[in-house]
ROMITI-59496 format. One record per residue (C-alpha): residue number from 1; residue in three letters; x, z, y. Coordinates in pm, whole numbers. Layout:
# residues N
<site><k>NUM</k><r>ALA</r><X>X</X><Z>Z</Z><Y>Y</Y></site>
...
//
This chain:
# residues 292
<site><k>1</k><r>UNK</r><X>-115</X><Z>-89</Z><Y>4335</Y></site>
<site><k>2</k><r>UNK</r><X>92</X><Z>94</Z><Y>4070</Y></site>
<site><k>3</k><r>UNK</r><X>145</X><Z>-70</Z><Y>3734</Y></site>
<site><k>4</k><r>UNK</r><X>39</X><Z>135</Z><Y>3425</Y></site>
<site><k>5</k><r>UNK</r><X>331</X><Z>279</Z><Y>3238</Y></site>
<site><k>6</k><r>UNK</r><X>353</X><Z>148</Z><Y>2876</Y></site>
<site><k>7</k><r>UNK</r><X>561</X><Z>297</Z><Y>2602</Y></site>
<site><k>8</k><r>UNK</r><X>767</X><Z>46</Z><Y>2395</Y></site>
<site><k>9</k><r>UNK</r><X>646</X><Z>-10</Z><Y>2040</Y></site>
<site><k>10</k><r>UNK</r><X>960</X><Z>135</Z><Y>1881</Y></site>
<site><k>11</k><r>UNK</r><X>937</X><Z>438</Z><Y>2116</Y></site>
<site><k>12</k><r>UNK</r><X>574</X><Z>504</Z><Y>2017</Y></site>
<site><k>13</k><r>UNK</r><X>676</X><Z>504</Z><Y>1647</Y></site>
<site><k>14</k><r>UNK</r><X>954</X><Z>771</Z><Y>1718</Y></site>
<site><k>15</k><r>UNK</r><X>710</X><Z>967</Z><Y>1933</Y></site>
<site><k>16</k><r>UNK</r><X>467</X><Z>957</Z><Y>1646</Y></site>
<site><k>17</k><r>UNK</r><X>694</X><Z>1098</Z><Y>1386</Y></site>
<site><k>18</k><r>UNK</r><X>709</X><Z>1475</Z><Y>1481</Y></site>
<site><k>19</k><r>UNK</r><X>321</X><Z>1517</Z><Y>1552</Y></site>
<site><k>20</k><r>UNK</r><X>260</X><Z>1315</Z><Y>1221</Y></site>
<site><k>21</k><r>UNK</r><X>499</X><Z>1546</Z><Y>998</Y></site>
<site><k>22</k><r>UNK</r><X>342</X><Z>1862</Z><Y>1161</Y></site>
<site><k>23</k><r>UNK</r><X>-20</X><Z>1781</Z><Y>1155</Y></site>
<site><k>24</k><r>UNK</r><X>-29</X><Z>1615</Z><Y>822</Y></site>
<site><k>25</k><r>UNK</r><X>196</X><Z>1884</Z><Y>680</Y></site>
<site><k>26</k><r>UNK</r><X>-71</X><Z>2141</Z><Y>791</Y></site>
<site><k>27</k><r>UNK</r><X>-352</X><Z>1934</Z><Y>638</Y></site>
<site><k>28</k><r>UNK</r><X>-159</X><Z>1894</Z><Y>317</Y></site>
<site><k>29</k><r>UNK</r><X>-105</X><Z>2270</Z><Y>301</Y></site>
<site><k>30</k><r>UNK</r><X>-486</X><Z>2325</Z><Y>349</Y></site>
<site><k>31</k><r>UNK</r><X>-550</X><Z>2056</Z><Y>92</Y></site>
<site><k>32</k><r>UNK</r><X>-336</X><Z>2233</Z><Y>-166</Y></site>
<site><k>33</k><r>UNK</r><X>-510</X><Z>2576</Z><Y>-78</Y></site>
<site><k>34</k><r>UNK</r><X>-853</X><Z>2426</Z><Y>-125</Y></site>
<site><k>35</k><r>UNK</r><X>-756</X><Z>2258</Z><Y>-460</Y></site>
<site><k>36</k><r>UNK</r><X>-610</X><Z>2595</Z><Y>-562</Y></site>
<site><k>37</k><r>UNK</r><X>-239</X><Z>2491</Z><Y>-577</Y></site>
<site><k>38</k><r>UNK</r><X>64</X><Z>2600</Z><Y>-403</Y></site>
<site><k>39</k><r>UNK</r><X>358</X><Z>2406</Z><Y>-259</Y></site>
<site><k>40</k><r>UNK</r><X>589</X><Z>2519</Z><Y>-548</Y></site>
<site><k>41</k><r>UNK</r><X>367</X><Z>2376</Z><Y>-820</Y></site>
<site><k>42</k><r>UNK</r><X>527</X><Z>2066</Z><Y>-998</Y></site>
<site><k>43</k><r>UNK</r><X>341</X><Z>1735</Z><Y>-983</Y></site>
<site><k>44</k><r>UNK</r><X>293</X><Z>1740</Z><Y>-1357</Y></site>
<site><k>45</k><r>UNK</r><X>85</X><Z>2045</Z><Y>-1348</Y></site>
<site><k>46</k><r>UNK</r><X>-162</X><Z>1931</Z><Y>-1090</Y></site>
<site><k>47</k><r>UNK</r><X>-491</X><Z>1777</Z><Y>-1226</Y></site>
<site><k>48</k><r>UNK</r><X>-633</X><Z>1444</Z><Y>-1105</Y></site>
<site><k>49</k><r>UNK</r><X>-907</X><Z>1623</Z><Y>-917</Y></site>
<site><k>50</k><r>UNK</r><X>-655</X><Z>1838</Z><Y>-742</Y></site>
<site><k>51</k><r>UNK</r><X>-448</X><Z>1522</Z><Y>-653</Y></site>
<site><k>52</k><r>UNK</r><X>-755</X><Z>1370</Z><Y>-502</Y></site>
<site><k>53</k><r>UNK</r><X>-845</X><Z>1673</Z><Y>-289</Y></site>
<site><k>54</k><r>UNK</r><X>-480</X><Z>1678</Z><Y>-151</Y></site>
<site><k>55</k><r>UNK</r><X>-490</X><Z>1312</Z><Y>-84</Y></site>
<site><k>56</k><r>UNK</r><X>-822</X><Z>1342</Z><Y>91</Y></site>
<site><k>57</k><r>UNK</r><X>-661</X><Z>1605</Z><Y>323</Y></site>
<site><k>58</k><r>UNK</r><X>-364</X><Z>1378</Z><Y>377</Y></site>
<site><k>59</k><r>UNK</r><X>-610</X><Z>1104</Z><Y>484</Y></site>
<site><k>60</k><r>UNK</r><X>-783</X><Z>1343</Z><Y>732</Y></site>
<site><k>61</k><r>UNK</r><X>-453</X><Z>1455</Z><Y>884</Y></site>
<site><k>62</k><r>UNK</r><X>-313</X><Z>1100</Z><Y>904</Y></site>
<site><k>63</k><r>UNK</r><X>-649</X><Z>970</Z><Y>1073</Y></site>
<site><k>64</k><r>UNK</r><X>-655</X><Z>1252</Z><Y>1318</Y></site>
<site><k>65</k><r>UNK</r><X>-291</X><Z>1173</Z><Y>1444</Y></site>
<site><k>66</k><r>UNK</r><X>-357</X><Z>806</Z><Y>1450</Y></site>
<site><k>67</k><r>UNK</r><X>-669</X><Z>849</Z><Y>1656</Y></site>
<site><k>68</k><r>UNK</r><X>-488</X><Z>1067</Z><Y>1902</Y></site>
<site><k>69</k><r>UNK</r><X>-201</X><Z>819</Z><Y>1949</Y></site>
<site><k>70</k><r>UNK</r><X>-433</X><Z>523</Z><Y>1959</Y></site>
<site><k>71</k><r>UNK</r><X>-655</X><Z>676</Z><Y>2227</Y></site>
<site><k>72</k><r>UNK</r><X>-387</X><Z>837</Z><Y>2441</Y></site>
<site><k>73</k><r>UNK</r><X>-59</X><Z>653</Z><Y>2377</Y></site>
<site><k>74</k><r>UNK</r><X>-150</X><Z>296</Z><Y>2261</Y></site>
<site><k>75</k><r>UNK</r><X>-484</X><Z>311</Z><Y>2475</Y></site>
<site><k>76</k><r>UNK</r><X>-661</X><Z>115</Z><Y>2216</Y></site>
<site><k>77</k><r>UNK</r><X>-966</X><Z>162</Z><Y>1990</Y></site>
<site><k>78</k><r>UNK</r><X>-891</X><Z>298</Z><Y>1645</Y></site>
<site><k>79</k><r>UNK</r><X>-1042</X><Z>-8</Z><Y>1494</Y></site>
<site><k>80</k><r>UNK</r><X>-760</X><Z>-224</Z><Y>1642</Y></site>
<site><k>81</k><r>UNK</r><X>-532</X><Z>-77</Z><Y>1381</Y></site>
<site><k>82</k><r>UNK</r><X>-687</X><Z>-354</Z><Y>1166</Y></site>
<site><k>83</k><r>UNK</r><X>-1030</X><Z>-223</Z><Y>1064</Y></site>
<site><k>84</k><r>UNK</r><X>-1228</X><Z>-511</Z><Y>1201</Y></site>
<site><k>85</k><r>UNK</r><X>-1496</X><Z>-567</Z><Y>933</Y></site>
<site><k>86</k><r>UNK</r><X>-1668</X><Z>-900</Z><Y>1024</Y></site>
<site><k>87</k><r>UNK</r><X>-1611</X><Z>-1146</Z><Y>751</Y></site>
<site><k>88</k><r>UNK</r><X>-1349</X><Z>-921</Z><Y>583</Y></site>
<site><k>89</k><r>UNK</r><X>-1520</X><Z>-799</Z><Y>263</Y></site>
<site><k>90</k><r>UNK</r><X>-1385</X><Z>-1115</Z><Y>98</Y></site>
<site><k>91</k><r>UNK</r><X>-1019</X><Z>-1014</Z><Y>204</Y></site>
<site><k>92</k><r>UNK</r><X>-1061</X><Z>-675</Z><Y>13</Y></site>
<site><k>93</k><r>UNK</r><X>-1204</X><Z>-828</Z><Y>-285</Y></site>
<site><k>94</k><r>UNK</r><X>-932</X><Z>-1098</Z><Y>-297</Y></site>
<site><k>95</k><r>UNK</r><X>-653</X><Z>-841</Z><Y>-266</Y></site>
<site><k>96</k><r>UNK</r><X>-804</X><Z>-620</Z><Y>-529</Y></site>
<site><k>97</k><r>UNK</r><X>-835</X><Z>-934</Z><Y>-758</Y></site>
<site><k>98</k><r>UNK</r><X>-466</X><Z>-1031</Z><Y>-694</Y></site>
<site><k>99</k><r>UNK</r><X>-369</X><Z>-675</Z><Y>-804</Y></site>
<site><k>100</k><r>UNK</r><X>-571</X><Z>-709</Z><Y>-1131</Y></site>
<site><k>101</k><r>UNK</r><X>-438</X><Z>-1048</Z><Y>-1211</Y></site>
<site><k>102</k><r>UNK</r><X>-76</X><Z>-927</Z><Y>-1161</Y></site>
<site><k>103</k><r>UNK</r><X>-112</X><Z>-614</Z><Y>-1372</Y></site>
<site><k>104</k><r>UNK</r><X>-312</X><Z>-797</Z><Y>-1647</Y></site>
<site><k>105</k><r>UNK</r><X>-55</X><Z>-1076</Z><Y>-1670</Y></site>
<site><k>106</k><r>UNK</r><X>222</X><Z>-822</Z><Y>-1668</Y></site>
<site><k>107</k><r>UNK</r><X>53</X><Z>-632</Z><Y>-1958</Y></site>
<site><k>108</k><r>UNK</r><X>6</X><Z>-945</Z><Y>-2162</Y></site>
<site><k>109</k><r>UNK</r><X>365</X><Z>-1070</Z><Y>-2102</Y></site>
<site><k>110</k><r>UNK</r><X>521</X><Z>-747</Z><Y>-2196</Y></site>
<site><k>111</k><r>UNK</r><X>304</X><Z>-723</Z><Y>-2501</Y></site>
<site><k>112</k><r>UNK</r><X>390</X><Z>-1084</Z><Y>-2593</Y></site>
<site><k>113</k><r>UNK</r><X>772</X><Z>-1012</Z><Y>-2579</Y></site>
<site><k>114</k><r>UNK</r><X>746</X><Z>-675</Z><Y>-2750</Y></site>
<site><k>115</k><r>UNK</r><X>849</X><Z>-461</Z><Y>-2469</Y></site>
<site><k>116</k><r>UNK</r><X>530</X><Z>-239</Z><Y>-2501</Y></site>
<site><k>117</k><r>UNK</r><X>276</X><Z>-194</Z><Y>-2786</Y></site>
<site><k>118</k><r>UNK</r><X>-91</X><Z>-107</Z><Y>-2751</Y></site>
<site><k>119</k><r>UNK</r><X>-170</X><Z>251</Z><Y>-2858</Y></site>
<site><k>120</k><r>UNK</r><X>-542</X><Z>298</Z><Y>-2786</Y></site>
<site><k>121</k><r>UNK</r><X>-812</X><Z>350</Z><Y>-2527</Y></site>
<site><k>122</k><r>UNK</r><X>-886</X><Z>678</Z><Y>-2360</Y></site>
<site><k>123</k><r>UNK</r><X>-1224</X><Z>634</Z><Y>-2185</Y></site>
<site><k>124</k><r>UNK</r><X>-1315</X><Z>917</Z><Y>-1963</Y></site>
<site><k>125</k><r>UNK</r><X>-1572</X><Z>823</Z><Y>-1693</Y></site>
<site><k>126</k><r>UNK</r><X>-1490</X><Z>1127</Z><Y>-1495</Y></site>
<site><k>127</k><r>UNK</r><X>-1130</X><Z>1063</Z><Y>-1480</Y></site>
<site><k>128</k><r>UNK</r><X>-1183</X><Z>685</Z><Y>-1430</Y></site>
<site><k>129</k><r>UNK</r><X>-1402</X><Z>772</Z><Y>-1105</Y></site>
<site><k>130</k><r>UNK</r><X>-1141</X><Z>1009</Z><Y>-972</Y></site>
<site><k>131</k><r>UNK</r><X>-867</X><Z>753</Z><Y>-1030</Y></site>
<site><k>132</k><r>UNK</r><X>-1074</X><Z>495</Z><Y>-826</Y></site>
<site><k>133</k><r>UNK</r><X>-1119</X><Z>735</Z><Y>-537</Y></site>
<site><k>134</k><r>UNK</r><X>-769</X><Z>859</Z><Y>-559</Y></site>
<site><k>135</k><r>UNK</r><X>-603</X><Z>517</Z><Y>-534</Y></site>
<site><k>136</k><r>UNK</r><X>-846</X><Z>406</Z><Y>-272</Y></site>
<site><k>137</k><r>UNK</r><X>-755</X><Z>689</Z><Y>-51</Y></site>
<site><k>138</k><r>UNK</r><X>-385</X><Z>632</Z><Y>-103</Y></site>
<site><k>139</k><r>UNK</r><X>-413</X><Z>255</Z><Y>-12</Y></site>
<site><k>140</k><r>UNK</r><X>-610</X><Z>335</Z><Y>310</Y></site>
<site><k>141</k><r>UNK</r><X>-365</X><Z>605</Z><Y>413</Y></site>
<site><k>142</k><r>UNK</r><X>-38</X><Z>420</Z><Y>346</Y></site>
<site><k>143</k><r>UNK</r><X>-171</X><Z>78</Z><Y>475</Y></site>
<site><k>144</k><r>UNK</r><X>-324</X><Z>230</Z><Y>798</Y></site>
<site><k>145</k><r>UNK</r><X>4</X><Z>423</Z><Y>862</Y></site>
<site><k>146</k><r>UNK</r><X>279</X><Z>171</Z><Y>766</Y></site>
<site><k>147</k><r>UNK</r><X>107</X><Z>-158</Z><Y>839</Y></site>
<site><k>148</k><r>UNK</r><X>-174</X><Z>-65</Z><Y>1077</Y></site>
<site><k>149</k><r>UNK</r><X>54</X><Z>153</Z><Y>1320</Y></site>
<site><k>150</k><r>UNK</r><X>419</X><Z>110</Z><Y>1229</Y></site>
<site><k>151</k><r>UNK</r><X>426</X><Z>-262</Z><Y>1167</Y></site>
<site><k>152</k><r>UNK</r><X>193</X><Z>-330</Z><Y>1456</Y></site>
<site><k>153</k><r>UNK</r><X>414</X><Z>-148</Z><Y>1709</Y></site>
<site><k>154</k><r>UNK</r><X>725</X><Z>-292</Z><Y>1565</Y></site>
<site><k>155</k><r>UNK</r><X>592</X><Z>-641</Z><Y>1625</Y></site>
<site><k>156</k><r>UNK</r><X>550</X><Z>-540</Z><Y>1997</Y></site>
<site><k>157</k><r>UNK</r><X>927</X><Z>-455</Z><Y>2012</Y></site>
<site><k>158</k><r>UNK</r><X>1105</X><Z>-718</Z><Y>1801</Y></site>
<site><k>159</k><r>UNK</r><X>1081</X><Z>-1028</Z><Y>1603</Y></site>
<site><k>160</k><r>UNK</r><X>787</X><Z>-1021</Z><Y>1366</Y></site>
<site><k>161</k><r>UNK</r><X>1013</X><Z>-1098</Z><Y>1070</Y></site>
<site><k>162</k><r>UNK</r><X>1254</X><Z>-814</Z><Y>1146</Y></site>
<site><k>163</k><r>UNK</r><X>949</X><Z>-593</Z><Y>1196</Y></site>
<site><k>164</k><r>UNK</r><X>827</X><Z>-656</Z><Y>854</Y></site>
<site><k>165</k><r>UNK</r><X>1167</X><Z>-588</Z><Y>711</Y></site>
<site><k>166</k><r>UNK</r><X>1190</X><Z>-256</Z><Y>888</Y></site>
<site><k>167</k><r>UNK</r><X>837</X><Z>-151</Z><Y>794</Y></site>
<site><k>168</k><r>UNK</r><X>914</X><Z>-243</Z><Y>424</Y></site>
<site><k>169</k><r>UNK</r><X>1224</X><Z>-28</Z><Y>421</Y></site>
<site><k>170</k><r>UNK</r><X>1016</X><Z>264</Z><Y>574</Y></site>
<site><k>171</k><r>UNK</r><X>758</X><Z>200</Z><Y>296</Y></site>
<site><k>172</k><r>UNK</r><X>1021</X><Z>228</Z><Y>42</Y></site>
<site><k>173</k><r>UNK</r><X>1177</X><Z>546</Z><Y>182</Y></site>
<site><k>174</k><r>UNK</r><X>829</X><Z>712</Z><Y>174</Y></site>
<site><k>175</k><r>UNK</r><X>845</X><Z>695</Z><Y>-201</Y></site>
<site><k>176</k><r>UNK</r><X>1204</X><Z>824</Z><Y>-217</Y></site>
<site><k>177</k><r>UNK</r><X>1105</X><Z>1165</Z><Y>-364</Y></site>
<site><k>178</k><r>UNK</r><X>894</X><Z>1017</Z><Y>-643</Y></site>
<site><k>179</k><r>UNK</r><X>977</X><Z>1083</Z><Y>-1000</Y></site>
<site><k>180</k><r>UNK</r><X>1206</X><Z>837</Z><Y>-1187</Y></site>
<site><k>181</k><r>UNK</r><X>1309</X><Z>658</Z><Y>-856</Y></site>
<site><k>182</k><r>UNK</r><X>1610</X><Z>428</Z><Y>-883</Y></site>
<site><k>183</k><r>UNK</r><X>1790</X><Z>176</Z><Y>-661</Y></site>
<site><k>184</k><r>UNK</r><X>1595</X><Z>-100</Z><Y>-835</Y></site>
<site><k>185</k><r>UNK</r><X>1271</X><Z>82</Z><Y>-795</Y></site>
<site><k>186</k><r>UNK</r><X>1351</X><Z>108</Z><Y>-407</Y></site>
<site><k>187</k><r>UNK</r><X>1421</X><Z>-259</Z><Y>-396</Y></site>
<site><k>188</k><r>UNK</r><X>1098</X><Z>-335</Z><Y>-581</Y></site>
<site><k>189</k><r>UNK</r><X>899</X><Z>-117</Z><Y>-334</Y></site>
<site><k>190</k><r>UNK</r><X>1060</X><Z>-298</Z><Y>-50</Y></site>
<site><k>191</k><r>UNK</r><X>926</X><Z>-637</Z><Y>-181</Y></site>
<site><k>192</k><r>UNK</r><X>589</X><Z>-450</Z><Y>-229</Y></site>
<site><k>193</k><r>UNK</r><X>609</X><Z>-367</Z><Y>141</Y></site>
<site><k>194</k><r>UNK</r><X>677</X><Z>-734</Z><Y>220</Y></site>
<site><k>195</k><r>UNK</r><X>366</X><Z>-867</Z><Y>46</Y></site>
<site><k>196</k><r>UNK</r><X>146</X><Z>-596</Z><Y>178</Y></site>
<site><k>197</k><r>UNK</r><X>272</X><Z>-666</Z><Y>530</Y></site>
<site><k>198</k><r>UNK</r><X>284</X><Z>-1042</Z><Y>546</Y></site>
<site><k>199</k><r>UNK</r><X>-96</X><Z>-1099</Z><Y>562</Y></site>
<site><k>200</k><r>UNK</r><X>-97</X><Z>-847</Z><Y>853</Y></site>
<site><k>201</k><r>UNK</r><X>150</X><Z>-1079</Z><Y>1039</Y></site>
<site><k>202</k><r>UNK</r><X>-116</X><Z>-1349</Z><Y>1038</Y></site>
<site><k>203</k><r>UNK</r><X>-441</X><Z>-1155</Z><Y>1064</Y></site>
<site><k>204</k><r>UNK</r><X>-364</X><Z>-824</Z><Y>1228</Y></site>
<site><k>205</k><r>UNK</r><X>-627</X><Z>-692</Z><Y>972</Y></site>
<site><k>206</k><r>UNK</r><X>-579</X><Z>-433</Z><Y>695</Y></site>
<site><k>207</k><r>UNK</r><X>-853</X><Z>-519</Z><Y>445</Y></site>
<site><k>208</k><r>UNK</r><X>-632</X><Z>-757</Z><Y>226</Y></site>
<site><k>209</k><r>UNK</r><X>-340</X><Z>-517</Z><Y>208</Y></site>
<site><k>210</k><r>UNK</r><X>-564</X><Z>-243</Z><Y>134</Y></site>
<site><k>211</k><r>UNK</r><X>-727</X><Z>-431</Z><Y>-140</Y></site>
<site><k>212</k><r>UNK</r><X>-402</X><Z>-550</Z><Y>-289</Y></site>
<site><k>213</k><r>UNK</r><X>-252</X><Z>-193</Z><Y>-269</Y></site>
<site><k>214</k><r>UNK</r><X>-565</X><Z>-46</Z><Y>-431</Y></site>
<site><k>215</k><r>UNK</r><X>-583</X><Z>-308</Z><Y>-708</Y></site>
<site><k>216</k><r>UNK</r><X>-218</X><Z>-296</Z><Y>-776</Y></site>
<site><k>217</k><r>UNK</r><X>-206</X><Z>79</Z><Y>-826</Y></site>
<site><k>218</k><r>UNK</r><X>-543</X><Z>107</Z><Y>-1001</Y></site>
<site><k>219</k><r>UNK</r><X>-498</X><Z>-151</Z><Y>-1265</Y></site>
<site><k>220</k><r>UNK</r><X>-129</X><Z>-66</Z><Y>-1308</Y></site>
<site><k>221</k><r>UNK</r><X>-236</X><Z>278</Z><Y>-1426</Y></site>
<site><k>222</k><r>UNK</r><X>-519</X><Z>171</Z><Y>-1644</Y></site>
<site><k>223</k><r>UNK</r><X>-306</X><Z>-80</Z><Y>-1826</Y></site>
<site><k>224</k><r>UNK</r><X>-102</X><Z>213</Z><Y>-1933</Y></site>
<site><k>225</k><r>UNK</r><X>191</X><Z>222</Z><Y>-1683</Y></site>
<site><k>226</k><r>UNK</r><X>295</X><Z>496</Z><Y>-1451</Y></site>
<site><k>227</k><r>UNK</r><X>243</X><Z>432</Z><Y>-1077</Y></site>
<site><k>228</k><r>UNK</r><X>552</X><Z>462</Z><Y>-859</Y></site>
<site><k>229</k><r>UNK</r><X>690</X><Z>711</Z><Y>-1112</Y></site>
<site><k>230</k><r>UNK</r><X>363</X><Z>914</Z><Y>-1138</Y></site>
<site><k>231</k><r>UNK</r><X>201</X><Z>977</Z><Y>-1473</Y></site>
<site><k>232</k><r>UNK</r><X>-173</X><Z>973</Z><Y>-1425</Y></site>
<site><k>233</k><r>UNK</r><X>-483</X><Z>892</Z><Y>-1626</Y></site>
<site><k>234</k><r>UNK</r><X>-483</X><Z>554</Z><Y>-1798</Y></site>
<site><k>235</k><r>UNK</r><X>-773</X><Z>383</Z><Y>-1972</Y></site>
<site><k>236</k><r>UNK</r><X>-542</X><Z>193</Z><Y>-2199</Y></site>
<site><k>237</k><r>UNK</r><X>-259</X><Z>389</Z><Y>-2366</Y></site>
<site><k>238</k><r>UNK</r><X>76</X><Z>200</Z><Y>-2429</Y></site>
<site><k>239</k><r>UNK</r><X>411</X><Z>282</Z><Y>-2595</Y></site>
<site><k>240</k><r>UNK</r><X>752</X><Z>143</Z><Y>-2474</Y></site>
<site><k>241</k><r>UNK</r><X>987</X><Z>-8</Z><Y>-2721</Y></site>
<site><k>242</k><r>UNK</r><X>1262</X><Z>129</Z><Y>-2486</Y></site>
<site><k>243</k><r>UNK</r><X>1261</X><Z>203</Z><Y>-2120</Y></site>
<site><k>244</k><r>UNK</r><X>1440</X><Z>-75</Z><Y>-1930</Y></site>
<site><k>245</k><r>UNK</r><X>1418</X><Z>-324</Z><Y>-1640</Y></site>
<site><k>246</k><r>UNK</r><X>1188</X><Z>-562</Z><Y>-1827</Y></site>
<site><k>247</k><r>UNK</r><X>894</X><Z>-303</Z><Y>-1865</Y></site>
<site><k>248</k><r>UNK</r><X>996</X><Z>-64</Z><Y>-1584</Y></site>
<site><k>249</k><r>UNK</r><X>1014</X><Z>234</Z><Y>-1810</Y></site>
<site><k>250</k><r>UNK</r><X>901</X><Z>560</Z><Y>-1656</Y></site>
<site><k>251</k><r>UNK</r><X>872</X><Z>432</Z><Y>-1301</Y></site>
<site><k>252</k><r>UNK</r><X>592</X><Z>186</Z><Y>-1408</Y></site>
<site><k>253</k><r>UNK</r><X>547</X><Z>-187</Z><Y>-1411</Y></site>
<site><k>254</k><r>UNK</r><X>664</X><Z>-205</Z><Y>-1039</Y></site>
<site><k>255</k><r>UNK</r><X>1007</X><Z>-86</Z><Y>-1165</Y></site>
<site><k>256</k><r>UNK</r><X>1049</X><Z>-410</Z><Y>-1373</Y></site>
<site><k>257</k><r>UNK</r><X>1195</X><Z>-744</Z><Y>-1302</Y></site>
<site><k>258</k><r>UNK</r><X>850</X><Z>-909</Z><Y>-1377</Y></site>
<site><k>259</k><r>UNK</r><X>703</X><Z>-714</Z><Y>-1082</Y></site>
<site><k>260</k><r>UNK</r><X>974</X><Z>-851</Z><Y>-842</Y></site>
<site><k>261</k><r>UNK</r><X>895</X><Z>-1207</Z><Y>-977</Y></site>
<site><k>262</k><r>UNK</r><X>519</X><Z>-1150</Z><Y>-921</Y></site>
<site><k>263</k><r>UNK</r><X>574</X><Z>-1019</Z><Y>-572</Y></site>
<site><k>264</k><r>UNK</r><X>787</X><Z>-1321</Z><Y>-476</Y></site>
<site><k>265</k><r>UNK</r><X>514</X><Z>-1550</Z><Y>-609</Y></site>
<site><k>266</k><r>UNK</r><X>239</X><Z>-1356</Z><Y>-409</Y></site>
<site><k>267</k><r>UNK</r><X>456</X><Z>-1360</Z><Y>-86</Y></site>
<site><k>268</k><r>UNK</r><X>495</X><Z>-1734</Z><Y>-113</Y></site>
<site><k>269</k><r>UNK</r><X>129</X><Z>-1777</Z><Y>-188</Y></site>
<site><k>270</k><r>UNK</r><X>17</X><Z>-1583</Z><Y>111</Y></site>
<site><k>271</k><r>UNK</r><X>260</X><Z>-1762</Z><Y>341</Y></site>
<site><k>272</k><r>UNK</r><X>156</X><Z>-2098</Z><Y>215</Y></site>
<site><k>273</k><r>UNK</r><X>-211</X><Z>-2018</Z><Y>251</Y></site>
<site><k>274</k><r>UNK</r><X>-194</X><Z>-1898</Z><Y>603</Y></site>
<site><k>275</k><r>UNK</r><X>52</X><Z>-2177</Z><Y>714</Y></site>
<site><k>276</k><r>UNK</r><X>-193</X><Z>-2428</Z><Y>565</Y></site>
<site><k>277</k><r>UNK</r><X>-483</X><Z>-2271</Z><Y>750</Y></site>
<site><k>278</k><r>UNK</r><X>-286</X><Z>-2295</Z><Y>1075</Y></site>
<site><k>279</k><r>UNK</r><X>-195</X><Z>-2655</Z><Y>1018</Y></site>
<site><k>280</k><r>UNK</r><X>-562</X><Z>-2727</Z><Y>955</Y></site>
<site><k>281</k><r>UNK</r><X>-673</X><Z>-2531</Z><Y>1283</Y></site>
<site><k>282</k><r>UNK</r><X>-408</X><Z>-2739</Z><Y>1469</Y></site>
<site><k>283</k><r>UNK</r><X>-530</X><Z>-3079</Z><Y>1353</Y></site>
<site><k>284</k><r>UNK</r><X>-891</X><Z>-2954</Z><Y>1434</Y></site>
<site><k>285</k><r>UNK</r><X>-786</X><Z>-2872</Z><Y>1790</Y></site>
<site><k>286</k><r>UNK</r><X>-619</X><Z>-3214</Z><Y>1822</Y></site>
<site><k>287</k><r>UNK</r><X>-939</X><Z>-3395</Z><Y>1705</Y></site>
<site><k>288</k><r>UNK</r><X>-1147</X><Z>-3188</Z><Y>1944</Y></site>
<site><k>289</k><r>UNK</r><X>-919</X><Z>-3277</Z><Y>2239</Y></site>
<site><k>290</k><r>UNK</r><X>-934</X><Z>-3645</Z><Y>2148</Y></site>
<site><k>291</k><r>UNK</r><X>-1312</X><Z>-3649</Z><Y>2149</Y></site>
<site><k>292</k><r>UNK</r><X>-1331</X><Z>-3499</Z><Y>2511</Y></site>
//
């Protein structure tokens, strides 16, 4: 009986690259056309609704390529990317809450040391709802792609710690064309990739990183900061004393030293949480064995 041929994890990622760029590129082009934009339009001229439409078509294209590869190359169900839902609502809520606490704390610290000043509130329910949907779509797309497929397959080919480092570098490179990108911003996004990937190492589930990614971006913008260099609608308006590495400047809070510090704390907290749980499970298994 012949053994079924399996493609190595790293080879699947390389094989995935061209179809992804082609198909998602086509969907993004369609999205721009539906939104009434052209490929030459600068990001600053595109409305929030048009951003949402474009990102939705990006999601459709990404999910189509991933479905094809999961079915015919990985030979697994799409849900195996990390979309198992049983008991996972708390993971999404916790991730979103961590994003809120981080950005609220950063806002208060920067206000307290005089790096930013409060300017006012710009309440617009339409723009608020658009931003929620937009950042949710962005989180789902990027987490499914980078953690659900890339990191998952890298862990089949190499040490899991090397896998998370490589996937985090890829995550940073994906944002390389963003406005106001710098070497420090690249490093910060690398750490973001680390905290978004570390829970996946333990759970093989995407709901916590999706929640954290969503909450991080959503509350970053609504506390007045840019998001990865993008200037979008903010509920709270702020002014910078001067753009620097303490406040992140035009790249946003995640271009600041406080962001790096927060990410290191979150990374340590996630590792400690899952290591503690694994220790508890180990002790429970020993007790069960002794009772038999």
